[in-house]
LOVO-819371 format. One record per residue (C-alpha): residue number from 1; x, y, z; residue in one letter. Coordinates in steps of 0.001 Angstrom, whole numbers, plus 524288, in hexadecimal, padded with zeros to 5 digits. Layout:
[NUM,[X,Y,Z],'A']
...
***
This chain:
[1,[DB5F6,87D60,AC0C5],'M']
[2,[DAD59,88994,AC067],'L']
[3,[DB4A8,88F8C,AB500],'K']
[4,[DA9CF,88E3B,AAAD9],'K']
[5,[D9E4F,8901D,AB40B],'I']
[6,[D96BF,89CC2,AB53C],'N']
[7,[D9807,89D03,AC403],'V']
[8,[D902D,8A998,AC672],'P']
[9,[D849B,8A465,ABE9D],'L']
[10,[D84E0,8972F,AC56F],'V']
[11,[D8659,89D45,AD2F4],'A']
[12,[D7B44,8A704,AD116],'L']
[13,[D725C,89CAE,ACB57],'T']
[14,[D74B1,8931B,AD671],'L']
[15,[D72AE,89DF8,AE050],'L']
[16,[D6566,8A147,ADA90],'V']
[17,[D6202,892D5,AD951],'L']
[18,[D6476,88FED,AE799],'F']
[19,[D5D18,89C48,AEB30],'A']
[20,[D517D,89646,AE40E],'M']
[21,[D52E5,88910,AEABB],'I']
[22,[D5320,88E4A,AF8B1],'I']
[23,[D44D9,892F2,AF86B],'P']
[24,[D40C1,88583,AF35C],'I']
[25,[D4696,87F7E,AFF96],'I']
[26,[D420A,889DB,B093F],'I']
[27,[D344D,88CE0,B045F],'M']
[28,[D304D,88308,AF9D2],'P']
[29,[D21BB,88616,AFA4C],'A']
[30,[D23E1,89495,AF7BC],'Q']
[31,[D2D1D,8916E,AEC7E],'V']
[32,[D22F0,888C2,AE60E],'V']
[33,[D18A8,89375,AE7C0],'S']
[34,[D215E,89DEF,AE1AA],'T']
[35,[D24C4,8953E,AD62A],'I']
[36,[D1646,892CC,AD41B],'G']
[37,[D135C,8A158,AD334],'V']
[38,[D1E29,8A386,AC928],'L']
[39,[D19D7,8978F,AC18A],'Y']
[40,[D0BEC,89CA2,AC0D0],'S']
[41,[D10A1,8A9D3,ABBBB],'F']
[42,[D18D8,8A3D8,AB0E6],'I']
[43,[D0F31,8997E,AAC52],'T']
[44,[D035C,8A280,AACC5],'T']
[45,[D084A,8B026,AA991],'D']
[46,[D1345,8AC0A,AA059],'L']
[47,[D0D25,8A033,A99C4],'A']
[48,[D0BF4,8A7EF,A8D18],'W']
[49,[D1A87,8AAEB,A8D4F],'L']
[50,[D1F04,89CD3,A8E9E],'Y']
[51,[D15CE,89826,A83F9],'L']
[52,[D1A8E,8A2B8,A7A9D],'L']
[53,[D28AE,89F29,A7D8E],'I']
[54,[D2586,89112,A7A23],'G']
[55,[D1FE3,89549,A6D05],'I']
[56,[D2BB2,89E06,A6A9B],'F']
[57,[D34F2,89295,A6CDA],'M']
[58,[D2D5A,88A2F,A632B],'V']
[59,[D2E55,89514,A5911],'V']
[60,[D3D1E,89566,A5B07],'I']
[61,[D3D9A,886BD,A589B],'A']
[62,[D3586,8883C,A4C28],'F']
[63,[D3EBD,892D5,A4731],'I']
[64,[D4AA7,88A45,A4997],'M']
[65,[D4450,87EFA,A4254],'L']
[66,[D3F84,8865D,A3667],'T']
[67,[D490B,89187,A33B4],'T']
[68,[D5748,892E2,A2FEC],'K']
[69,[D5AB5,89602,A3E07],'Y']
[70,[D59A3,88787,A40AF],'G']
[71,[D662F,8856B,A38CC],'D']
[72,[D6EBB,88C9E,A42B2],'I']
[73,[D7805,88311,A4935],'K']
[74,[D7D05,88414,A571E],'L']
[75,[D8BC8,8854C,A56BE],'G']
[76,[D8CB0,88988,A4889],'G']
[77,[D8B20,882FB,A3B5B],'K']
[78,[D964B,8794C,A3D90],'N']
[79,[D9248,8753D,A4B55],'A']
[80,[D9005,866AC,A4D51],'Q']
[81,[D8688,8613A,A5782],'P']
[82,[D8C59,85C14,A6421],'H']
[83,[D8269,85118,A656A],'Y']
[84,[D7B8B,84737,A5CC7],'K']
[85,[D6DAB,84B47,A5983],'T']
[86,[D66ED,840AF,A6199],'F']
[87,[D6F6F,84384,A6D70],'T']
[88,[D6D75,8522B,A6BDC],'W']
[89,[D5E9B,850FD,A6B69],'I']
[90,[D5ECA,84749,A76B4],'S']
[91,[D66AC,850B5,A7F0B],'M']
[92,[D5D3F,85BA4,A7BCC],'M']
[93,[D517F,85349,A7F43],'L']
[94,[D5692,84DB6,A8BFC],'C']
[95,[D5C3E,85A63,A912B],'S']
[96,[D4FD6,86246,A8F03],'A']
[97,[D4540,85825,A918F],'L']
[98,[D4AC0,851AD,A9DB3],'A']
[99,[D40D9,8491B,AA4C2],'A']
[100,[D355B,8522D,AA28A],'G']
[101,[D319A,84C8B,A9559],'I']
[102,[D3107,83EA2,A9AB9],'L']
[103,[D2924,84223,AA6CE],'I']
[104,[D1FC7,84BCB,AA093],'F']
[105,[D1F2B,8438E,A9437],'G']
[106,[D191A,838E5,A9C74],'M']
[107,[D10F2,84132,AA5D0],'C']
[108,[D0DAF,84E82,AA015],'E']
[109,[D0175,84A34,A98E6],'W']
[110,[CFB8B,845E4,AA5E7],'M']
[111,[CFB95,853CD,AAB1C],'Y']
[112,[CF4E0,858AD,A9ECC],'Y']
[113,[CE959,84F71,AA09E],'I']
[114,[CE5E2,8568B,AAD34],'N']
[115,[CEA6A,86460,AA9E4],'T']
[116,[CE6A5,86690,A9BC8],'T']
[117,[CE956,87158,A91D1],'P']
[118,[CDF28,878BE,A89D8],'F']
[119,[CD41B,875E1,A936B],'G']
[120,[CD3BC,86777,A8FC9],'I']
[121,[CCC14,85EFE,A994F],'E']
[122,[CD568,85781,AA25B],'P']
[123,[CD548,848E4,A9FFA],'G']
[124,[CCEA9,84A13,A92B3],'S']
[125,[CD344,8439A,A8630],'I']
[126,[CD7D8,850E7,A8161],'E']
[127,[CE000,852C2,A8DB4],'S']
[128,[CE75D,8462F,A8A9D],'Y']
[129,[CE98D,84A7E,A7C93],'E']
[130,[CEF14,857A2,A809B],'Y']
[131,[CF6E3,85192,A8BB8],'A']
[132,[CFFD1,84AA9,A8213],'S']
[133,[D00E0,85669,A791B],'A']
[134,[D03D7,86097,A8381],'Y']
[135,[D0F51,858FB,A8906],'G']
[136,[D1534,85894,A7B74],'M']
[137,[D1303,8672D,A7A18],'F']
[138,[D19C5,86A46,A86F5],'H']
[139,[D25A9,8622B,A8302],'W']
[140,[D2539,86502,A747B],'G']
[141,[D2AA7,86EC8,A6ACD],'I']
[142,[D2787,87ADD,A72E7],'S']
[143,[D2E48,87520,A7EC0],'A']
[144,[D3AE9,87224,A77A3],'W']
[145,[D3ABB,87F06,A7060],'A']
[146,[D3D84,885C1,A7D69],'F']
[147,[D4B28,87FB1,A7D3B],'Y']
[148,[D4DE3,8823A,A6EDD],'L']
[149,[D4F62,8910B,A6EB4],'M']
[150,[D58DD,891D7,A7A3D],'P']
[151,[D6034,885FB,A74FC],'G']
[152,[D6252,88C27,A67B4],'I']
[153,[D6508,899AD,A6D4F],'A']
[154,[D6F04,894DB,A7733],'I']
[155,[D7540,88BE1,A6D28],'G']
[156,[D76A0,896AF,A630F],'Y']
[157,[D7C4E,8A08C,A6C8F],'L']
[158,[D8529,8967B,A7306],'Y']
[159,[D8A49,88ED5,A6751],'W']
[160,[D8916,8983F,A5BDC],'N']
[161,[D8B9B,8A536,A6297],'K']
[162,[D95D4,89EB3,A6B63],'E']
[163,[D9193,8A5EC,A779E],'I']
[164,[D9817,89B76,A7FD3],'G']
[165,[D8DAA,89998,A8A38],'S']
[166,[D7FC0,894A1,A8B15],'V']
[167,[D7C3F,89E75,A95AA],'R']
[168,[D70D2,8A6AD,A911C],'V']
[169,[D76EB,8B2DC,A9706],'S']
[170,[D826F,8B16B,A8DA4],'L']
[171,[D7A8E,8AC8E,A820B],'L']
[172,[D7241,8B8EC,A825B],'V']
[173,[D7E0F,8C1EA,A82FC],'G']
[174,[D7A42,8C81F,A7608],'N']
[175,[D6E33,8CE34,A7C68],'I']
[176,[D7220,8CF2E,A8AD0],'L']
[177,[D7EC9,8D6EC,A8AB0],'K']
[178,[D886A,8D68F,A95F9],'D']
[179,[D8A3B,8E53F,A94A3],'E']
[180,[D7D21,8E764,A9B56],'K']
[181,[D7C00,8E448,AA9C9],'T']
[182,[D6DA5,8E0D3,AA831],'S']
[183,[D713F,8D6DA,A9DCD],'H']
[184,[D7B9A,8D0C0,AA697],'K']
[185,[D71C5,8CF70,AB190],'I']
[186,[D67C5,8C97A,AA855],'M']
[187,[D71C3,8BF63,AA3D9],'K']
[188,[D7464,8BB11,AB1DB],'W']
[189,[D65DE,8BA69,AB4B6],'I']
[190,[D6382,8B223,AA88E],'I']
[191,[D6E3D,8A865,AABE2],'D']
[192,[D6A7C,8A6BC,ABA27],'I']
[193,[D5BF8,8A586,AB757],'L']
[194,[D5E4F,89BC9,AAC61],'L']
[195,[D666B,892CA,AB4F1],'V']
[196,[D5C1F,8935C,ABFA7],'L']
[197,[D5143,8909B,AB5E9],'C']
[198,[D58D5,884F7,AB0C0],'Y']
[199,[D5906,87F4E,ABE61],'F']
[200,[D4A67,88087,AC00D],'I']
[201,[D473F,87B60,AB26B],'A']
[202,[D5004,86F8E,AB44B],'I']
[203,[D49C0,86D8A,AC187],'M']
[204,[D3D03,86B24,ABA35],'T']
[205,[D4358,8606A,AB23D],'T']
[206,[D49D7,859AF,ABDC8],'V']
[207,[D3E7E,85C77,AC6FE],'G']
[208,[D34C7,855C8,ABDE9],'I']
[209,[D3D64,84A0B,ABAE5],'G']
[210,[D431C,846BD,AC830],'T']
[211,[D3640,8432C,ACF0E],'P']
[212,[D325F,83A46,AC3C3],'V']
[213,[D3F46,832FE,AC461],'I']
[214,[D3D62,831D7,AD305],'G']
[215,[D2FCD,82C0B,AD0FE],'E']
[216,[D34B5,8222F,AC701],'L']
[217,[D4067,81E2F,ACF3C],'V']
[218,[D3783,81D1E,ADB11],'S']
[219,[D2ECD,813AF,AD3A5],'S']
[220,[D3A2E,80B78,ACED8],'L']
[221,[D40F2,8099B,ADBF1],'I']
[222,[D34FA,80A24,AE492],'G']
[223,[D37BE,815E8,AED33],'I']
[224,[D3058,8227C,AEFA7],'E']
[225,[D3287,82DE8,AE65F],'N']
[226,[D3725,83677,AF181],'S']
[227,[D3E34,8437B,AF254],'F']
[228,[D4AB1,83BCF,AF4DC],'G']
[229,[D491B,83399,AE896],'L']
[230,[D473A,83FC1,AE03A],'K']
[231,[D537F,845CA,AE60A],'I']
[232,[D5AAD,83907,AE34E],'S']
[233,[D56A8,839E2,AD507],'V']
[234,[D5C51,847A3,AD46D],'I']
[235,[D690C,842D4,ADA96],'I']
[236,[D6A09,83855,AD017],'V']
[237,[D6842,84335,AC615],'F']
[238,[D73BE,84A3A,ACC54],'C']
[239,[D7C71,83E72,ACA74],'I']
[240,[D781B,83C93,ABC6F],'F']
[241,[D7A05,84B03,AB936],'F']
[242,[D87DC,84A3A,ABE51],'T']
[243,[D8AD2,83EBB,AB56F],'L']
[244,[D83FA,84445,AA974],'S']
[245,[D8AC5,85176,AAA47],'T']
[246,[D984C,84BC1,AAC0B],'S']
[247,[D9A0B,84997,A9D6B],'G']
[248,[D97A2,851D8,A916C],'S']
[249,[D8A1A,85544,A8CBB],'I']
[250,[D8B92,84C9D,A80C9],'A']
[251,[D8F66,84070,A885F],'K']
[252,[D85FB,84204,A93B3],'G']
[253,[D79D6,84863,A8E4D],'M']
[254,[D7A87,8420C,A80ED],'G']
[255,[D7ADB,83427,A8615],'R']
[256,[D709D,8365C,A9096],'I']
[257,[D6777,83D47,A8724],'S']
[258,[D68BC,832AE,A7CC9],'D']
[259,[D661D,8280F,A86E9],'F']
[260,[D5A92,82FB2,A8C2A],'N']
[261,[D5445,83179,A7EE5],'V']
[262,[D55F4,8233B,A7ACE],'W']
[263,[D50A9,81E43,A87CB],'L']
[264,[D4508,82783,A8669],'S']
[265,[D4249,822B6,A789F],'I']
[266,[D42B9,81493,A7D37],'G']
[267,[D399C,81762,A889C],'F']
[268,[D2FFB,81EEF,A800F],'F']
[269,[D2F69,813CC,A7631],'I']
[270,[D2CA5,80A42,A8147],'F']
[271,[D21B0,812D8,A86B7],'V']
[272,[D1BE2,81478,A791D],'L']
[273,[D1B9A,805BC,A772F],'I']
[274,[D161A,801DA,A8485],'V']
[275,[D0C4E,80D06,A84C4],'G']
[276,[D004D,80F35,A7C64],'D']
[277,[D0859,81179,A702B],'T']
[278,[CFCF7,81539,A6772],'T']
[279,[CF7B2,81F3E,A7111],'F']
[280,[D0530,824E6,A73B3],'I']
[281,[D0843,826F0,A6547],'L']
[282,[CFAAE,82C0E,A6206],'N']
[283,[CFACD,835BC,A6D3C],'N']
[284,[D088E,83A70,A69E3],'I']
[285,[D040B,83DC4,A5C20],'V']
[286,[CF79F,84444,A613E],'M']
[287,[CFF2E,84C2A,A6B64],'A']
[288,[D08A9,85103,A6105],'I']
[289,[CFD17,85508,A58A7],'G']
[290,[CF6FC,85C37,A6427],'T']
[291,[D03D2,86359,A665B],'N']
[292,[D0469,867AA,A5837],'I']
[293,[CF624,86BEF,A5836],'R']
[294,[CF686,872D7,A6565],'E']
[295,[D0487,877E6,A6581],'F']
[296,[D00F9,88642,A63F1],'V']
[297,[CF601,8855B,A6DEE],'R']
[298,[CFEC0,87E83,A77E2],'M']
[299,[D09CA,8881D,A7587],'S']
[300,[D017E,8944A,A77BE],'F']
[301,[CF7F3,88F57,A820D],'N']
[302,[CF92D,897CC,A8E54],'T']
[303,[CEC7B,89289,A943E],'D']
[304,[CE89A,8A0B9,A96C1],'A']
[305,[CD9E4,89E4B,A96D9],'V']
[306,[CD7F8,890A4,A9C7B],'A']
[307,[CE328,89221,AA648],'Q']
[308,[CE3D1,8838F,AA923],'T']
[309,[CF202,8845D,AAD69],'G']
[310,[CF61F,879F0,AA3A4],'F']
[311,[CFEB9,882EB,A9B92],'I']
[312,[D0502,8890C,AA78E],'Q']
[313,[D07BC,87BF2,AADFD],'G']
[314,[D0D13,87534,AA1FB],'W']
[315,[D1027,87CFA,A95AA],'T']
[316,[D1588,88903,A9C8B],'I']
[317,[D1CFA,88061,AA61C],'F']
[318,[D2341,878DC,A9AFB],'Y']
[319,[D2683,88513,A9336],'W']
[320,[D2C60,88B22,A9F7D],'A']
[321,[D343D,87EB7,AA219],'W']
[322,[D39A1,87F04,A9443],'Y']
[323,[D3CCA,88D7D,A9580],'V']
[324,[D43E4,88B13,AA254],'A']
[325,[D4C3E,8809D,A9BC9],'L']
[326,[D4D7E,88774,A8E9B],'A']
[327,[D5AD9,88DBC,A9032],'V']
[328,[D60AF,881F5,A972A],'L']
[329,[D5BB6,8782D,A8D1A],'C']
[330,[D5F41,881E2,A8285],'G']
[331,[D6D2A,881FC,A87A0],'T']
[332,[D6DA8,8732F,A86B8],'W']
[333,[D680A,8734D,A78EC],'I']
[334,[D71DC,87DAE,A74D8],'A']
[335,[D7D43,87656,A7AD6],'R']
[336,[D79F9,86944,A7470],'T']
[337,[D7565,86E82,A6731],'S']
[338,[D826A,87349,A61D5],'Y']
[339,[D82D9,8708B,A533B],'G']
[340,[D7402,87003,A51FB],'R']
[341,[D6BCA,8798C,A4A22],'T']
[342,[D6074,8810B,A4FEC],'F']
[343,[D575F,8787B,A47D7],'K']
[344,[D5D64,86BE6,A4D0B],'E']
[345,[D5C0B,870C7,A5AFE],'I']
[346,[D4DEC,8749F,A586F],'T']
[347,[D4A8E,8675F,A5292],'I']
[348,[D50B5,8603D,A5E0B],'A']
[349,[D4AA8,86949,A680C],'N']
[350,[D3D2E,86BD2,A626B],'C']
[351,[D3A64,85F6F,A5AA9],'I']
[352,[D41ED,853CB,A5FFB],'W']
[353,[D40DA,857BE,A6E47],'A']
[354,[D3213,85A59,A6DF8],'P']
[355,[D3047,84DBC,A665D],'L']
[356,[D3740,8465C,A713C],'A']
[357,[D2E45,84CDC,A7B25],'C']
[358,[D2229,84974,A7351],'W']
[359,[D2651,83B3F,A727C],'I']
[360,[D2899,83B00,A812E],'T']
[361,[D1B6E,84124,A8440],'F']
[362,[D14AB,8390C,A79ED],'G']
[363,[D1995,82BD8,A7E8E],'I']
[364,[D1AD8,82D7D,A8D4F],'L']
[365,[D0EE2,8361F,A8EDF],'G']
[366,[D05E1,82E5B,A860D],'N']
[367,[D0A0A,8218F,A8C59],'Y']
[368,[D0471,82667,A9941],'G']
[369,[CF8BC,82CCA,A92BF],'M']
[370,[CF50B,81FF1,A8C2F],'A']
[371,[CF5DF,81919,A9951],'K']
[372,[CECA5,82331,A9F1C],'E']
[373,[CE2E7,82360,A93ED],'L']
[374,[CE20A,814D8,A9116],'F']
[375,[CE6D1,80D5B,A9D06],'E']
[376,[CE0CC,814A1,AA861],'G']
[377,[CECBD,81B5C,AAE2A],'Y']
[378,[CEA94,828E8,AB3E9],'N']
[379,[CF7A4,82FE7,AB2D7],'F']
[380,[CF189,83D43,AB084],'S']
[381,[CE925,83B75,ABC9C],'G']
[382,[CF4C1,839AB,AC5B7],'V']
[383,[CFF18,84255,ABF5B],'I']
[384,[CFC6B,84DE3,AC856],'N']
[385,[CFCFD,8451F,AD44D],'E']
[386,[D08C3,83CAA,AD0C5],'L']
[387,[D101A,84669,AC84A],'G']
[388,[D198F,8430D,ABD72],'N']
[389,[D210E,839BC,AC643],'N']
[390,[D15F2,830AA,AC9DE],'G']
[391,[D0F0D,83095,ABCBE],'V']
[392,[D1BA0,82E30,AB520],'T']
[393,[D1DBE,82228,ABD80],'L']
[394,[D0FA4,81DBE,ABB84],'Q']
[395,[D10C4,81EA9,AACBB],'V']
[396,[D1DA4,81735,AAC81],'L']
[397,[D17D2,80C99,AB51E],'Q']
[398,[D0DA5,809AC,AAA9E],'T']
[399,[D185A,805D6,AA0FD],'M']
[400,[D1D54,7F7F9,A9EED],'P']
[401,[D2A20,7F597,AA62F],'F']
[402,[D269D,80167,AAE6F],'S']
[403,[D329D,80095,AB738],'K']
[404,[D3B80,80146,AAB5B],'I']
[405,[D337C,80C7E,AA5A9],'C']
[406,[D3439,813FA,AB275],'I']
[407,[D42F6,811EA,AB2D8],'T']
[408,[D44DD,8166D,AA4CC],'I']
[409,[D3C33,82258,AA6CE],'F']
[410,[D43A3,82611,AB324],'A']
[411,[D507A,824BD,AABB0],'I']
[412,[D4B49,82D4D,AA0AC],'L']
[413,[D46FB,837ED,AAA12],'I']
[414,[D53E2,83737,AB14A],'F']
[415,[D5C30,8384E,AA50C],'F']
[416,[D53A8,84322,A9F7C],'N']
[417,[D551C,84AD5,AAC12],'L']
[418,[D639A,84810,AACC5],'A']
[419,[D65CE,84BCA,A9E91],'T']
[420,[D5E54,8586D,AA04C],'S']
[421,[D65A1,85BFA,AACB9],'A']
[422,[D72B2,858DC,AA664],'T']
[423,[D6F6E,86153,A9A96],'A']
[424,[D6A81,86C4C,AA333],'N']
[425,[D7646,86B1B,AAC27],'G']
[426,[D7F2A,86C53,AA05B],'T']
[427,[D7780,877E2,A9AEB],'S']
[428,[D774E,87F12,AA7E0],'L']
[429,[D85B4,87C88,AAA74],'S']
[430,[D8881,88236,A9D05],'M']
[431,[D7F9B,88DB5,A9FD8],'Y']
[432,[D86CD,89114,AAC63],'T']
[433,[D9466,88EF8,AA6A4],'S']
[434,[D9DAF,898DC,AA0CF],'S']
[435,[DA7E6,8976F,A9630],'G']
[436,[DA3F9,88A16,A90E3],'L']
[437,[DA86A,88753,A830D],'K']
[438,[D9E23,883EE,A78D9],'A']
[439,[D9FD2,87521,A7A17],'D']
[440,[DA3E1,8751B,A885F],'E']
[441,[D9B62,86F21,A92EA],'E']
[442,[D9ACF,873A8,AA108],'P']
[443,[DA28D,86BDE,AAAE9],'N']
[444,[D9B7D,85F1F,AAEC7],'P']
[445,[D9B6E,862C8,ABD35],'W']
[446,[D94C8,86F9E,AB9DF],'Y']
[447,[D8A22,868DB,AB1F6],'K']
[448,[D882F,85F77,ABD41],'T']
[449,[D8711,86AED,AC6A1],'F']
[450,[D7B9E,870A0,ABF1E],'W']
[451,[D750D,8635E,ABDD1],'C']
[452,[D75B3,8622F,ACC99],'M']
[453,[D7044,86FEA,ACE57],'M']
[454,[D6482,86C52,AC5FB],'F']
[455,[D6029,86309,AD0AB],'L']
[456,[D5EB6,86D6C,ADB31],'I']
[457,[D5174,87282,AD6D9],'L']
[458,[D4B6B,864FC,AD476],'P']
[459,[D4F61,8617A,AE253],'V']
[460,[D48FF,86E30,AE6AA],'G']
[461,[D3C55,86A70,ADFCE],'V']
[462,[D3CAF,85D04,AE643],'L']
[463,[D3E8F,86410,AF335],'F']
[464,[D3275,86C3D,AF063],'L']
[465,[D2ACD,85FED,AED49],'E']
[466,[D2F67,859D4,AF9F9],'N']
[467,[D2C8F,86622,B01F6],'S']
[468,[D1F4F,86ABB,AFD08],'I']
[469,[D1451,860EF,AFE04],'E']
[470,[D0BE9,8601D,AF1DC],'G']
[471,[D154C,86802,AE969],'L']
[472,[D138B,865AA,ADACC],'N']
[473,[D21C8,86441,AD6D6],'V']
[474,[D1EF8,863FF,AC82F],'L']
[475,[D1750,870AB,AC940],'S']
[476,[D2221,87701,AD15D],'T']
[477,[D2C7D,87305,AC77B],'I']
[478,[D2429,8782E,ABC52],'Q']
[479,[D2276,8851A,AC359],'S']
[480,[D310C,886CC,AC630],'M']
[481,[D3492,883C2,AB819],'T']
[482,[D2A8D,88D35,AB2B3],'T']
[483,[D2F7B,89828,ABB77],'V']
[484,[D3DB0,8957D,AB7C1],'S']
[485,[D3ACB,89719,AA94A],'S']
[486,[D37DF,8A5A2,AAA05],'L']
[487,[D4611,8AA68,AAB22],'P']
[488,[D4A12,8A15E,A9FFE],'V']
[489,[D410C,8A8DB,A96E5],'L']
[490,[D49CE,8B4BA,A98A4],'I']
[491,[D55DF,8ACE6,A94F4],'A']
[492,[D4EF9,8A70D,A8925],'L']
[493,[D4B58,8B4AB,A846B],'Y']
[494,[D5960,8B9A7,A850C],'Y']
[495,[D5E88,8AD13,A7F0E],'L']
[496,[D553B,8ADDF,A738C],'F']
[497,[D583B,8BC3C,A70F0],'V']
[498,[D66F4,8B9BD,A71A1],'A']
[499,[D65B6,8AE39,A6847],'F']
[500,[D5D92,8B5C6,A5E5A],'I']
[501,[D66E5,8C15E,A5EFE],'K']
[502,[D72D8,8B8B6,A5CB4],'A']
[503,[D6C03,8B167,A51B6],'L']
[504,[D67AB,8BDFA,A4B24],'K']
[505,[D7584,8C372,A4BB1],'T']
[506,[D7B30,8B6FB,A45CA],'D']
[507,[D7148,8B721,A3ABC],'V']
[508,[D73F3,8C565,A3797],'E']
[509,[D82D5,8C430,A3740],'D']
[510,[D8309,8B6DA,A3080],'G']
[511,[D8900,8AF7F,A3BFD],'T']
[512,[D7D47,8A664,A3B91],'I']
[513,[D8353,89F87,A2FBD],'L']
[514,[D8DC8,89A09,A38C1],'N']
[515,[D8326,89241,A3F9C],'Y']
[516,[D7C74,88CB2,A3377],'I']
[517,[D811A,880C0,A2BE5],'E']
[518,[D8562,883FE,A1E0B],'E']
[519,[D7A56,87C75,A1774],'N']
[520,[D7041,88491,A1ED8],'K']
[521,[D76DF,891DC,A1E71],'A']
[522,[D700D,895B7,A11B9],'Y']
[523,[D63AE,898B3,A1979],'K']
[524,[D6AE4,8A3B1,A204F],'W']
[525,[D71DD,8A8EE,A1437],'K']
[526,[D65BA,8AB0E,A0C0D],'N']
***
């Protein structure tokens, strides 16, 4: 049963994980304080670094779209995709977005009315204009570009170079040699830290979504959104994870992702129709224009002079969240993108995925904004008091057939969370496995094991919320995610260098032609 599992890696990782959880139980206040100090260091002293990394990732995406390198196919020139295009993109969307896009798509603009960028006056017309645009920026091309580079790098090294594992320590074997003890130690450090960072990053996803589901369920059945209800929601996740990981990726994830996307499209169309359609469409177009006009300014803004805290609390948090998830989501992209060219992966990842996010923010966010501007609602005035949970419920209650809308929204969040956890459970079980064949999946029980383990830290965060009066859970989650991203930067560096070295070698010796379709090979021969 343990034959294809890297037992030492799993054992060491779990040992360190439980060593991290014990202080949360024993001295929660001190843990929160320590995390806050580390968070402040990263968001203030290293803000420049995260912003530059974001720009670098966008440049990589541009290169893949516009140069001959985009013609390289994962698996070789004769490789055929494992999934239909719609299913493939749906799986990519649902696994990476989870519930965050639905919740923040509806609520994020409200925060920006009160805490504004560029010194804009809170509550002004300009604050509303930038509120729509900034949400799109945080979930747009730059955001998805963080997943592209590791996805392509892992895919190339795994499928084309046939390394036989998605573990970064093995993928970077061409630069970290086993002959050197220091390199061996670095490989172990990378693997253990990556697995731990995955846990914390996924905790953000589950930790943000679970309370909202609890609030919606509480409203539907008329009971208090208590600690017990939130734990019950997590238990239901456990059951669903077990069922969804019992089959193959194609059967489970493909069907769930397709259903999720179609249900989302139907719900968005309904909201567009029952909302202020003209305002929603006009503001979507204006927000896209603002993004295009201000993209460079948003991408390089460190807030060094004004020091409002907006960039640290939002942009750097998001970039750190994406960094923390980059290798894990990259593993999923690599695994499901067999038979796809670099250009196809880039289009799906940096065009279709951001477009889906923009539609979500544009429709859900502008529905609520129209209610506030023209019908007297005050969502932005109560967002800090009620949080995402309460305000999401308030917005849904303004819709016709509100009970049905609340039910559908809860289902969407649940399936997005479940899809993400299933994908991440599969990726992490692959990461901690040994000797899997190229098309072989980890044992279902092992995928289920990791899905269950993902729930430990969200329960820990709920415990903190229940133990410390007045604790801002969203802020704590943001801080933990930001801190966890720092070790991932090291892994991303080694992964990028290993990928470039392998690619350069293949170009020089002509092996690259084995990965290019015949009708496109002329670009490399001339």
